[in-house]
PDB file as gemmi writes it, atoms N, CA and C in Angstrom:
CRYST1    1.000    1.000    1.000  90.00  90.00  90.00 P 1                      
ATOM      1  N   MET A   1       2.662 -10.806 -29.631  1.00  0.00           N  
ATOM      2  CA  MET A   1       2.945 -10.438 -28.257  1.00  0.00           C  
ATOM      3  C   MET A   1       2.911  -8.914 -28.152  1.00  0.00           C  
ATOM      4  N   GLY A   2       2.098  -8.383 -27.271  1.00  0.00           N  
ATOM      5  CA  GLY A   2       2.026  -6.946 -27.081  1.00  0.00           C  
ATOM      6  C   GLY A   2       1.337  -6.254 -28.238  1.00  0.00           C  
ATOM      7  N   GLN A   3       1.558  -4.974 -28.348  1.00  0.00           N  
ATOM      8  CA  GLN A   3       0.940  -4.180 -29.408  1.00  0.00           C  
ATOM      9  C   GLN A   3       1.847  -4.175 -30.638  1.00  0.00           C  
ATOM     10  N   PRO A   4       1.264  -3.991 -31.825  1.00  0.00           N  
ATOM     11  CA  PRO A   4       2.082  -3.919 -33.039  1.00  0.00           C  
ATOM     12  C   PRO A   4       3.089  -2.774 -32.946  1.00  0.00           C  
ATOM     13  N   LEU A   5       4.214  -2.952 -33.585  1.00  0.00           N  
ATOM     14  CA  LEU A   5       5.274  -1.948 -33.587  1.00  0.00           C  
ATOM     15  C   LEU A   5       4.721  -0.586 -34.001  1.00  0.00           C  
ATOM     16  N   GLY A   6       5.030   0.421 -33.220  1.00  0.00           N  
ATOM     17  CA  GLY A   6       4.579   1.772 -33.514  1.00  0.00           C  
ATOM     18  C   GLY A   6       3.203   2.110 -32.969  1.00  0.00           C  
ATOM     19  N   LYS A   7       2.545   1.167 -32.320  1.00  0.00           N  
ATOM     20  CA  LYS A   7       1.188   1.391 -31.818  1.00  0.00           C  
ATOM     21  C   LYS A   7       1.134   1.508 -30.289  1.00  0.00           C  
ATOM     22  N   GLU A   8       2.290   1.454 -29.645  1.00  0.00           N  
ATOM     23  CA  GLU A   8       2.319   1.516 -28.194  1.00  0.00           C  
ATOM     24  C   GLU A   8       1.957   2.915 -27.707  1.00  0.00           C  
ATOM     25  N   THR A   9       1.226   2.964 -26.610  1.00  0.00           N  
ATOM     26  CA  THR A   9       0.937   4.243 -25.963  1.00  0.00           C  
ATOM     27  C   THR A   9       1.099   4.065 -24.465  1.00  0.00           C  
ATOM     28  N   PHE A  10       1.565   5.104 -23.822  1.00  0.00           N  
ATOM     29  CA  PHE A  10       1.710   5.041 -22.372  1.00  0.00           C  
ATOM     30  C   PHE A  10       0.352   4.870 -21.708  1.00  0.00           C  
ATOM     31  N   ALA A  11      -0.662   5.524 -22.248  1.00  0.00           N  
ATOM     32  CA  ALA A  11      -2.000   5.490 -21.647  1.00  0.00           C  
ATOM     33  C   ALA A  11      -2.576   4.084 -21.589  1.00  0.00           C  
ATOM     34  N   ASN A  12      -2.186   3.222 -22.505  1.00  0.00           N  
ATOM     35  CA  ASN A  12      -2.725   1.861 -22.542  1.00  0.00           C  
ATOM     36  C   ASN A  12      -1.736   0.817 -22.044  1.00  0.00           C  
ATOM     37  N   SER A  13      -0.658   1.238 -21.435  1.00  0.00           N  
ATOM     38  CA  SER A  13       0.369   0.288 -21.011  1.00  0.00           C  
ATOM     39  C   SER A  13       0.218  -0.093 -19.540  1.00  0.00           C  
ATOM     40  N   GLY A  14       0.894  -1.150 -19.156  1.00  0.00           N  
ATOM     41  CA  GLY A  14       0.928  -1.562 -17.756  1.00  0.00           C  
ATOM     42  C   GLY A  14       1.647  -0.554 -16.872  1.00  0.00           C  
ATOM     43  N   TRP A  15       2.502   0.271 -17.477  1.00  0.00           N  
ATOM     44  CA  TRP A  15       3.227   1.271 -16.699  1.00  0.00           C  
ATOM     45  C   TRP A  15       2.279   2.280 -16.072  1.00  0.00           C  
ATOM     46  N   ARG A  16       1.236   2.620 -16.769  1.00  0.00           N  
ATOM     47  CA  ARG A  16       0.272   3.581 -16.228  1.00  0.00           C  
ATOM     48  C   ARG A  16      -0.388   3.009 -14.976  1.00  0.00           C  
ATOM     49  N   THR A  17      -0.773   1.748 -15.033  1.00  0.00           N  
ATOM     50  CA  THR A  17      -1.378   1.082 -13.875  1.00  0.00           C  
ATOM     51  C   THR A  17      -0.384   1.017 -12.725  1.00  0.00           C  
ATOM     52  N   ALA A  18       0.855   0.636 -13.038  1.00  0.00           N  
ATOM     53  CA  ALA A  18       1.881   0.541 -11.998  1.00  0.00           C  
ATOM     54  C   ALA A  18       2.139   1.899 -11.356  1.00  0.00           C  
ATOM     55  N   LEU A  19       2.232   2.934 -12.156  1.00  0.00           N  
ATOM     56  CA  LEU A  19       2.477   4.274 -11.620  1.00  0.00           C  
ATOM     57  C   LEU A  19       1.307   4.743 -10.769  1.00  0.00           C  
ATOM     58  N   ARG A  20       0.087   4.440 -11.196  1.00  0.00           N  
ATOM     59  CA  ARG A  20      -1.096   4.818 -10.412  1.00  0.00           C  
ATOM     60  C   ARG A  20      -1.072   4.118  -9.046  1.00  0.00           C  
ATOM     61  N   LYS A  21      -0.717   2.835  -9.032  1.00  0.00           N  
ATOM     62  CA  LYS A  21      -0.643   2.101  -7.761  1.00  0.00           C  
ATOM     63  C   LYS A  21       0.470   2.653  -6.876  1.00  0.00           C  
ATOM     64  N   TYR A  22       1.592   2.991  -7.478  1.00  0.00           N  
ATOM     65  CA  TYR A  22       2.695   3.569  -6.727  1.00  0.00           C  
ATOM     66  C   TYR A  22       2.273   4.891  -6.092  1.00  0.00           C  
ATOM     67  N   MET A  23       1.602   5.742  -6.862  1.00  0.00           N  
ATOM     68  CA  MET A  23       1.154   7.038  -6.347  1.00  0.00           C  
ATOM     69  C   MET A  23       0.134   6.855  -5.222  1.00  0.00           C  
ATOM     70  N   GLU A  24      -0.740   5.863  -5.352  1.00  0.00           N  
ATOM     71  CA  GLU A  24      -1.708   5.586  -4.289  1.00  0.00           C  
ATOM     72  C   GLU A  24      -0.990   5.144  -3.015  1.00  0.00           C  
ATOM     73  N   MET A  25       0.021   4.296  -3.161  1.00  0.00           N  
ATOM     74  CA  MET A  25       0.794   3.874  -1.991  1.00  0.00           C  
ATOM     75  C   MET A  25       1.487   5.069  -1.349  1.00  0.00           C  
ATOM     76  N   ASP A  26       2.029   5.962  -2.165  1.00  0.00           N  
ATOM     77  CA  ASP A  26       2.689   7.155  -1.640  1.00  0.00           C  
ATOM     78  C   ASP A  26       1.696   8.028  -0.882  1.00  0.00           C  
ATOM     79  N   GLU A  27       0.509   8.223  -1.440  1.00  0.00           N  
ATOM     80  CA  GLU A  27      -0.523   9.036  -0.780  1.00  0.00           C  
ATOM     81  C   GLU A  27      -0.965   8.429   0.547  1.00  0.00           C  
ATOM     82  N   ARG A  28      -0.898   7.118   0.665  1.00  0.00           N  
ATOM     83  CA  ARG A  28      -1.304   6.438   1.901  1.00  0.00           C  
ATOM     84  C   ARG A  28      -0.161   6.332   2.912  1.00  0.00           C  
ATOM     85  N   GLY A  29       0.982   6.912   2.587  1.00  0.00           N  
ATOM     86  CA  GLY A  29       2.089   6.938   3.530  1.00  0.00           C  
ATOM     87  C   GLY A  29       2.919   5.672   3.573  1.00  0.00           C  
ATOM     88  N   CYS A  30       2.959   4.930   2.481  1.00  0.00           N  
ATOM     89  CA  CYS A  30       3.704   3.670   2.456  1.00  0.00           C  
ATOM     90  C   CYS A  30       5.210   3.850   2.325  1.00  0.00           C  
ATOM     91  N   PHE A  31       5.669   5.044   2.031  1.00  0.00           N  
ATOM     92  CA  PHE A  31       7.091   5.272   1.825  1.00  0.00           C  
ATOM     93  C   PHE A  31       7.601   6.312   2.814  1.00  0.00           C  
ATOM     94  N   ASN A  32       8.860   6.220   3.148  1.00  0.00           N  
ATOM     95  CA  ASN A  32       9.481   7.205   4.028  1.00  0.00           C  
ATOM     96  C   ASN A  32       9.465   8.575   3.360  1.00  0.00           C  
ATOM     97  N   ALA A  33       9.479   9.608   4.183  1.00  0.00           N  
ATOM     98  CA  ALA A  33       9.519  10.971   3.644  1.00  0.00           C  
ATOM     99  C   ALA A  33      10.792  11.187   2.831  1.00  0.00           C  
ATOM    100  N   ASP A  34      11.889  10.590   3.267  1.00  0.00           N  
ATOM    101  CA  ASP A  34      13.166  10.722   2.559  1.00  0.00           C  
ATOM    102  C   ASP A  34      13.832   9.353   2.497  1.00  0.00           C  
ATOM    103  N   PRO A  35      13.400   8.478   1.583  1.00  0.00           N  
ATOM    104  CA  PRO A  35      13.923   7.117   1.548  1.00  0.00           C  
ATOM    105  C   PRO A  35      15.418   7.035   1.282  1.00  0.00           C  
ATOM    106  N   LEU A  36      15.999   8.036   0.658  1.00  0.00           N  
ATOM    107  CA  LEU A  36      17.435   8.005   0.396  1.00  0.00           C  
ATOM    108  C   LEU A  36      18.251   8.319   1.640  1.00  0.00           C  
ATOM    109  N   ASP A  37      17.583   8.749   2.701  1.00  0.00           N  
ATOM    110  CA  ASP A  37      18.269   9.083   3.947  1.00  0.00           C  
ATOM    111  C   ASP A  37      17.939   8.070   5.046  1.00  0.00           C  
ATOM    112  N   THR A  38      17.446   6.888   4.664  1.00  0.00           N  
ATOM    113  CA  THR A  38      17.093   5.855   5.632  1.00  0.00           C  
ATOM    114  C   THR A  38      18.157   4.771   5.598  1.00  0.00           C  
ATOM    115  N   THR A  39      18.767   4.501   6.748  1.00  0.00           N  
ATOM    116  CA  THR A  39      19.814   3.484   6.779  1.00  0.00           C  
ATOM    117  C   THR A  39      19.208   2.085   6.755  1.00  0.00           C  
ATOM    118  N   TYR A  40      20.017   1.126   6.399  1.00  0.00           N  
ATOM    119  CA  TYR A  40      19.591  -0.269   6.388  1.00  0.00           C  
ATOM    120  C   TYR A  40      19.091  -0.674   7.775  1.00  0.00           C  
ATOM    121  N   GLU A  41      19.821  -0.292   8.816  1.00  0.00           N  
ATOM    122  CA  GLU A  41      19.432  -0.628  10.187  1.00  0.00           C  
ATOM    123  C   GLU A  41      18.081  -0.017  10.550  1.00  0.00           C  
ATOM    124  N   GLU A  42      17.838   1.208  10.108  1.00  0.00           N  
ATOM    125  CA  GLU A  42      16.541   1.852  10.368  1.00  0.00           C  
ATOM    126  C   GLU A  42      15.408   1.091   9.686  1.00  0.00           C  
ATOM    127  N   THR A  43      15.647   0.594   8.472  1.00  0.00           N  
ATOM    128  CA  THR A  43      14.592  -0.154   7.787  1.00  0.00           C  
ATOM    129  C   THR A  43      14.262  -1.438   8.525  1.00  0.00           C  
ATOM    130  N   LEU A  44      15.279  -2.135   9.043  1.00  0.00           N  
ATOM    131  CA  LEU A  44      15.023  -3.354   9.820  1.00  0.00           C  
ATOM    132  C   LEU A  44      14.218  -3.035  11.071  1.00  0.00           C  
ATOM    133  N   ASP A  45      14.578  -1.959  11.757  1.00  0.00           N  
ATOM    134  CA  ASP A  45      13.853  -1.562  12.963  1.00  0.00           C  
ATOM    135  C   ASP A  45      12.408  -1.205  12.630  1.00  0.00           C  
ATOM    136  N   GLN A  46      12.189  -0.511  11.531  1.00  0.00           N  
ATOM    137  CA  GLN A  46      10.831  -0.128  11.145  1.00  0.00           C  
ATOM    138  C   GLN A  46       9.972  -1.351  10.849  1.00  0.00           C  
ATOM    139  N   VAL A  47      10.527  -2.345  10.175  1.00  0.00           N  
ATOM    140  CA  VAL A  47       9.781  -3.576   9.892  1.00  0.00           C  
ATOM    141  C   VAL A  47       9.539  -4.345  11.187  1.00  0.00           C  
ATOM    142  N   ALA A  48      10.564  -4.455  12.014  1.00  0.00           N  
ATOM    143  CA  ALA A  48      10.457  -5.230  13.257  1.00  0.00           C  
ATOM    144  C   ALA A  48       9.454  -4.635  14.237  1.00  0.00           C  
ATOM    145  N   THR A  49       9.273  -3.328  14.204  1.00  0.00           N  
ATOM    146  CA  THR A  49       8.358  -2.675  15.147  1.00  0.00           C  
ATOM    147  C   THR A  49       7.005  -2.343  14.523  1.00  0.00           C  
ATOM    148  N   GLY A  50       6.779  -2.788  13.294  1.00  0.00           N  
ATOM    149  CA  GLY A  50       5.485  -2.585  12.662  1.00  0.00           C  
ATOM    150  C   GLY A  50       5.271  -1.212  12.062  1.00  0.00           C  
ATOM    151  N   ARG A  51       6.323  -0.423  11.949  1.00  0.00           N  
ATOM    152  CA  ARG A  51       6.192   0.905  11.343  1.00  0.00           C  
ATOM    153  C   ARG A  51       6.406   0.872   9.838  1.00  0.00           C  
ATOM    154  N   ALA A  52       6.766  -0.290   9.318  1.00  0.00           N  
ATOM    155  CA  ALA A  52       6.926  -0.471   7.871  1.00  0.00           C  
ATOM    156  C   ALA A  52       6.420  -1.858   7.506  1.00  0.00           C  
ATOM    157  N   VAL A  53       5.874  -1.960   6.313  1.00  0.00           N  
ATOM    158  CA  VAL A  53       5.343  -3.236   5.838  1.00  0.00           C  
ATOM    159  C   VAL A  53       6.462  -4.132   5.337  1.00  0.00           C  
ATOM    160  N   GLY A  54       7.483  -3.563   4.773  1.00  0.00           N  
ATOM    161  CA  GLY A  54       8.556  -4.370   4.211  1.00  0.00           C  
ATOM    162  C   GLY A  54       9.741  -3.517   3.834  1.00  0.00           C  
ATOM    163  N   VAL A  55      10.732  -4.210   3.339  1.00  0.00           N  
ATOM    164  CA  VAL A  55      11.960  -3.564   2.911  1.00  0.00           C  
ATOM    165  C   VAL A  55      12.478  -4.346   1.704  1.00  0.00           C  
ATOM    166  N   VAL A  56      13.016  -3.650   0.743  1.00  0.00           N  
ATOM    167  CA  VAL A  56      13.565  -4.309  -0.438  1.00  0.00           C  
ATOM    168  C   VAL A  56      15.062  -4.481  -0.221  1.00  0.00           C  
ATOM    169  N   GLN A  57      15.503  -5.738  -0.180  1.00  0.00           N  
ATOM    170  CA  GLN A  57      16.909  -6.050   0.021  1.00  0.00           C  
ATOM    171  C   GLN A  57      17.261  -7.300  -0.774  1.00  0.00           C  
ATOM    172  N   VAL A  58      18.509  -7.642  -0.798  1.00  0.00           N  
ATOM    173  CA  VAL A  58      18.960  -8.858  -1.477  1.00  0.00           C  
ATOM    174  C   VAL A  58      18.775 -10.062  -0.563  1.00  0.00           C  
ATOM    175  N   ALA A  59      18.736 -11.252  -1.135  1.00  0.00           N  
ATOM    176  CA  ALA A  59      18.438 -12.475  -0.394  1.00  0.00           C  
ATOM    177  C   ALA A  59      19.449 -12.777   0.708  1.00  0.00           C  
ATOM    178  N   SER A  60      20.654 -12.262   0.618  1.00  0.00           N  
ATOM    179  CA  SER A  60      21.670 -12.582   1.619  1.00  0.00           C  
ATOM    180  C   SER A  60      21.343 -12.031   2.999  1.00  0.00           C  
ATOM    181  N   VAL A  61      20.346 -11.162   3.121  1.00  0.00           N  
ATOM    182  CA  VAL A  61      19.998 -10.578   4.417  1.00  0.00           C  
ATOM    183  C   VAL A  61      18.768 -11.227   5.045  1.00  0.00           C  
ATOM    184  N   LEU A  62      18.308 -12.370   4.538  1.00  0.00           N  
ATOM    185  CA  LEU A  62      17.070 -12.975   5.032  1.00  0.00           C  
ATOM    186  C   LEU A  62      17.083 -13.276   6.521  1.00  0.00           C  
ATOM    187  N   SER A  63      18.218 -13.594   7.094  1.00  0.00           N  
ATOM    188  CA  SER A  63      18.258 -13.913   8.523  1.00  0.00           C  
ATOM    189  C   SER A  63      18.109 -12.672   9.397  1.00  0.00           C  
ATOM    190  N   GLU A  64      18.400 -11.507   8.879  1.00  0.00           N  
ATOM    191  CA  GLU A  64      18.365 -10.301   9.701  1.00  0.00           C  
ATOM    192  C   GLU A  64      16.961  -9.869  10.114  1.00  0.00           C  
ATOM    193  N   PRO A  65      15.935  -9.903   9.241  1.00  0.00           N  
ATOM    194  CA  PRO A  65      14.581  -9.589   9.737  1.00  0.00           C  
ATOM    195  C   PRO A  65      14.131 -10.580  10.809  1.00  0.00           C  
ATOM    196  N   ARG A  66      14.520 -11.826  10.667  1.00  0.00           N  
ATOM    197  CA  ARG A  66      14.174 -12.849  11.660  1.00  0.00           C  
ATOM    198  C   ARG A  66      14.804 -12.491  13.008  1.00  0.00           C  
ATOM    199  N   ALA A  67      16.047 -12.066  12.995  1.00  0.00           N  
ATOM    200  CA  ALA A  67      16.731 -11.709  14.237  1.00  0.00           C  
ATOM    201  C   ALA A  67      16.216 -10.388  14.801  1.00  0.00           C  
ATOM    202  N   ALA A  68      15.820  -9.476  13.932  1.00  0.00           N  
ATOM    203  CA  ALA A  68      15.363  -8.160  14.382  1.00  0.00           C  
ATOM    204  C   ALA A  68      13.981  -8.204  15.011  1.00  0.00           C  
ATOM    205  N   ALA A  69      13.192  -9.231  14.700  1.00  0.00           N  
ATOM    206  CA  ALA A  69      11.812  -9.296  15.204  1.00  0.00           C  
ATOM    207  C   ALA A  69      11.472 -10.692  15.711  1.00  0.00           C  
ATOM    208  N   PRO A  70      12.232 -11.222  16.668  1.00  0.00           N  
ATOM    209  CA  PRO A  70      11.954 -12.584  17.136  1.00  0.00           C  
ATOM    210  C   PRO A  70      10.615 -12.714  17.850  1.00  0.00           C  
ATOM    211  N   GLU A  71      10.062 -11.595  18.355  1.00  0.00           N  
ATOM    212  CA  GLU A  71       8.799 -11.660  19.098  1.00  0.00           C  
ATOM    213  C   GLU A  71       7.572 -11.664  18.191  1.00  0.00           C  
ATOM    214  N   LEU A  72       7.748 -11.360  16.910  1.00  0.00           N  
ATOM    215  CA  LEU A  72       6.608 -11.395  15.996  1.00  0.00           C  
ATOM    216  C   LEU A  72       6.093 -12.823  15.871  1.00  0.00           C  
ATOM    217  N   PRO A  73       4.779 -12.988  15.727  1.00  0.00           N  
ATOM    218  CA  PRO A  73       4.252 -14.332  15.494  1.00  0.00           C  
ATOM    219  C   PRO A  73       4.917 -14.934  14.263  1.00  0.00           C  
ATOM    220  N   ARG A  74       5.204 -16.211  14.323  1.00  0.00           N  
ATOM    221  CA  ARG A  74       5.958 -16.842  13.247  1.00  0.00           C  
ATOM    222  C   ARG A  74       5.356 -16.629  11.856  1.00  0.00           C  
ATOM    223  N   PRO A  75       4.031 -16.797  11.652  1.00  0.00           N  
ATOM    224  CA  PRO A  75       3.520 -16.588  10.287  1.00  0.00           C  
ATOM    225  C   PRO A  75       3.802 -15.184   9.759  1.00  0.00           C  
ATOM    226  N   LEU A  76       3.654 -14.166  10.612  1.00  0.00           N  
ATOM    227  CA  LEU A  76       3.918 -12.801  10.174  1.00  0.00           C  
ATOM    228  C   LEU A  76       5.401 -12.617   9.890  1.00  0.00           C  
ATOM    229  N   ARG A  77       6.238 -13.110  10.784  1.00  0.00           N  
ATOM    230  CA  ARG A  77       7.680 -12.980  10.609  1.00  0.00           C  
ATOM    231  C   ARG A  77       8.122 -13.694   9.335  1.00  0.00           C  
ATOM    232  N   GLU A  78       7.601 -14.898   9.101  1.00  0.00           N  
ATOM    233  CA  GLU A  78       7.975 -15.645   7.904  1.00  0.00           C  
ATOM    234  C   GLU A  78       7.468 -14.942   6.651  1.00  0.00           C  
ATOM    235  N   HIS A  79       6.293 -14.321   6.737  1.00  0.00           N  
ATOM    236  CA  HIS A  79       5.774 -13.573   5.591  1.00  0.00           C  
ATOM    237  C   HIS A  79       6.697 -12.400   5.269  1.00  0.00           C  
ATOM    238  N   LEU A  80       7.144 -11.692   6.290  1.00  0.00           N  
ATOM    239  CA  LEU A  80       8.060 -10.573   6.066  1.00  0.00           C  
ATOM    240  C   LEU A  80       9.354 -11.061   5.442  1.00  0.00           C  
ATOM    241  N   ILE A  81       9.848 -12.180   5.924  1.00  0.00           N  
ATOM    242  CA  ILE A  81      11.097 -12.727   5.397  1.00  0.00           C  
ATOM    243  C   ILE A  81      10.912 -13.154   3.945  1.00  0.00           C  
ATOM    244  N   GLN A  82       9.784 -13.799   3.637  1.00  0.00           N  
ATOM    245  CA  GLN A  82       9.520 -14.201   2.258  1.00  0.00           C  
ATOM    246  C   GLN A  82       9.395 -12.980   1.361  1.00  0.00           C  
ATOM    247  N   ALA A  83       8.742 -11.937   1.853  1.00  0.00           N  
ATOM    248  CA  ALA A  83       8.590 -10.720   1.053  1.00  0.00           C  
ATOM    249  C   ALA A  83       9.949 -10.108   0.760  1.00  0.00           C  
ATOM    250  N   VAL A  84      10.821 -10.102   1.752  1.00  0.00           N  
ATOM    251  CA  VAL A  84      12.169  -9.583   1.535  1.00  0.00           C  
ATOM    252  C   VAL A  84      12.877 -10.444   0.501  1.00  0.00           C  
ATOM    253  N   GLY A  85      12.705 -11.766   0.599  1.00  0.00           N  
ATOM    254  CA  GLY A  85      13.346 -12.667  -0.355  1.00  0.00           C  
ATOM    255  C   GLY A  85      12.831 -12.487  -1.769  1.00  0.00           C  
ATOM    256  N   VAL A  86      11.537 -12.344  -1.921  1.00  0.00           N  
ATOM    257  CA  VAL A  86      10.944 -12.183  -3.247  1.00  0.00           C  
ATOM    258  C   VAL A  86      11.362 -10.863  -3.867  1.00  0.00           C  
ATOM    259  N   LEU A  87      11.332  -9.807  -3.079  1.00  0.00           N  
ATOM    260  CA  LEU A  87      11.668  -8.491  -3.603  1.00  0.00           C  
ATOM    261  C   LEU A  87      13.162  -8.298  -3.765  1.00  0.00           C  
ATOM    262  N   GLY A  88      13.949  -8.987  -2.926  1.00  0.00           N  
ATOM    263  CA  GLY A  88      15.393  -8.805  -2.978  1.00  0.00           C  
ATOM    264  C   GLY A  88      15.984  -9.596  -4.060  1.00  0.00           C  
TER     265      GLY A  88                                                      
END                                                                             
C-alpha cells in the first residue's frame, strides 16, 4: 500500500494534486476574500442567492439551506443540501 517506507515525496503525492486544485479554485474566486470573517448566516445567504457554490457545515444544519432558499428549483436545492451533508 503506497510507497515503500522512506521513498515518499511531496512531488509524487496526492497532496500536490489537491493543493494545485485548491489554488486553481482560489484563483477562480471560489473562496471569500476573508473566510475567517464570514458569519454562518452570511454563508447561508451567499448559497441561497447563488453567490456561493456551497458551504462546509455539520449535518445538523441540513434544514437551514432548504429554508434559506425555498425558491431554488428542487434538484438544485437538494444538491446543495447533499453537498452540505457530504462535506459536513
